[in-house]
Phi, psi and omega in degrees: 000130180299151174274152179201195186289340182289334173296320178308324188284345175279339183292142170302132180241159171297148179305340179291313192267339182294139176258021174234137180286095184289358186256005174299134182253140178291151171223174187272013183271054177259153173279133182303324186286318187260334183078012179252156182286136184296154174298152182228165192269176185300321181296319178294316175301315177303310179304314190291328181261359178076035177238187177248151174311326182294326176292317181298310176305312177302310176295332174293314179297330177277351181087010181282334171249133182288145177283114190267002183090188184225154172289177175298334175275013179066024177271136166294140180241137184231167184226184184293335184288311171310313179303307187292318172302313181292325175303314179297313177307315188286318180304306177296315178301312180290323185291312186256350181061036177292151177281171180299321180294319173298322181293320180298314175306312183302308191287324177299322178292322178301313182295315179298316179299322176302315182294316178301328180292316178302316169304317183290331185253006180296172182291335184280143174287138180251142180285162180301317181297323172298317180292325177296319181295317179298324181292310173306312177300317179296316185295320178295321181294320178295323178294332175294320182286320175306314179299319177298315182291319179294321174299316177297320181295316182298317178299315182292324179297319180300311183297316176306313189292323180296311183294320175301320179296311180301318180300312182305310182295320177297316181296323179292314175297320178297319175296321177293315181303316177295326178296321182289349188264000000 
């Protein structure tokens, strides 16, 4: 199988750039039949990612988290995929300070890349043209994310420049003051 950007998603990344919550800890809440973790309620999801249930509901209302439906008792139920997505949302939000619209763009790009990865690694043999299309689409989605990071970095650099200039002026005033004493 040819290598491509989908292989890059399997390489170890720094926690800052990973779109998977590498700090998730295994627990014993797996179902015997499937070997997967049993669904959990909103409070448990919020606790696992360090958020509040209100934040989880809000992100769900905005469409940043998919609505997974409810149990018979009308409780929202979530799984490890939801946990990883919410952890990523919070990490990116906190790290980059993205607006909700930018956060949606970021997560849309992540979701689109996940679909492309599934196509790339799917059971159907893909023609070269299909692989080229997947690669092109993947690149566009990563470029969206890179542009969001660059915009934040530029804003931070501007703020740093302003602070350095203030520091320079304060030092100059301090030096003048000390010379007069």
